[in-house]
N, C-alpha and C positions, 0 to 999 in steps of 0.2 A: 504494500500500500504506500503510494507516494515514495517508492524506492526503498522502503523498509520491509525486510522479509518477516512475515508473521505466519503463525499457525492458526489452528482453530480457536485457541484461547484468545489470541490477538483479535481475531474477527469478532468474537463475542464481546470482548471487553470494549472494542471500538463502538459496536452497536449500543452497548450499555451506556458508554460515555455520551454518545449523541443524545440519548434519552435522559441524561442526568443521573444515571445509576452508577455508583462507584464500585470498582473492583478493588477490594481491600485485602483479600487473602486468596492464596492458592497453594495447593500442594501437588507434587508430582515428581517427575525426574529432575535431575540437576539441570539439564538443558532447558526444561520448562521454566525453572526458577530464574535462570539467567535471562531468558526471553522476557518473562513477566517483569523483572526489575528494570530492564532496559526500556520497556514499553510503557509501563504504568507507574507514574510518579508515586512513591511511597508505599507501594504494595508490600504486604508481609508474606513472603514466600517460604515454604518449607519443602526441602528436598528429602524424599524418602527412598530414592533409588538412583543409581548412576549407571549410565551406559558404559560398557567395557571396551567397545571398539572405537578406535580413534577416528576423527573426521566426521563430517556432516553427512557424507554419502551423496552429495550433490551430483557427483559424476556417475552414479550407478543407475542402471535401469530399474524398472519396478520390481522385478524378481530378485535382483541382487540386493536392492535396498531392503526388501522384506527380510532377507536373511541377515543383513547388517544390523538391524535394530532389534533382534530377538534376544540379545544377551545383555543382562544387567545384574548389578550387585544391589541387593535390597536390604533395607534395615529389617530387623526382627519386627513382626507385626505389633507387638506390645510397645516397643520403642517408637515405631512410626506413629501409632495412635497417640501416644503421649506428646510427641513433637507437634503433630497436627492440632491437637487440643490446645497446647500452649500457644502456638502461632495464631490460631483463630481467636483465642482470648486476647492476645496482644493487639491484634488487628481491630477487634471490637472496642477495646479500651481506647486505643489511639483514635479511632473513628469518632468517638464521642467528643474528643478535644481538638482534633485536627481535621482539616479539609485535605484529603488526598484520594487518589484512586480514579481520577478522571483523566483520560488521555486527551491532550490537546489535539484537535483535528483541524488541519489547515486546508481549506478548500483552495482550488479545485482538487477533487480527489480522483486518483488514478490507481486502478487495481490491475495488476498483471498476474495471471495464473500461468504457471509452466508445468506441464505434465511430462513425466518421465516416459521414455520409450517402453513399449510392451511388445509381446510377441505379435499381437495384431496391429500394433502401431509402432514400427521400428525406429521412428525418429521422434525427437522432442517436439512438442507443439506448445504454442502459447496463445493466450487471448488477453486483450487489454480492454478494460471498460472504464468509463469516466462519468463523473457527475459533478456539476458545478458547485453543489453545496452540501450534499448528504452522503454519509458513509453507507447508510442503509440503502439509499438510492443506488449507489455504485454496486452494492452487493446484489441488488435485484436486477442489474442491467444484463442484457442478453450477451451471452458469451459466443464468440466466433473464433475457433481455434485455427491457427495457421502454422505451418512448419517453421521451426526456429533455424 
């Protein structure tokens, strides 16, 4: 979005921000927490697992990427639940006293989607959608994919 790589969390947090809903807490893998911190000012993230393979896998096709992201080191469930509970509590306490968790959206908004090669689609394809004022509008824009 506007040149910043985002995942599903980023899409949802940007939709929420446009509607005035704050993203104050999130838990997941270490890569998620880094993305969330870079994207959402002040968010309280908690990592409960870590990928064990290096790199982002950007250069991989869909099948290779699926294998690349299947290995992780996890916290014990009891410890993970404890950290999640503590992080959520910190986020709620901070949210009472601080304004954070809204992503500043700067129009115009331009979304680019790049799909990895697959067996049925042997080359990378991309689509670009734009909206002059709304993130939700750009998310609902029609996608037309072309080879990259």
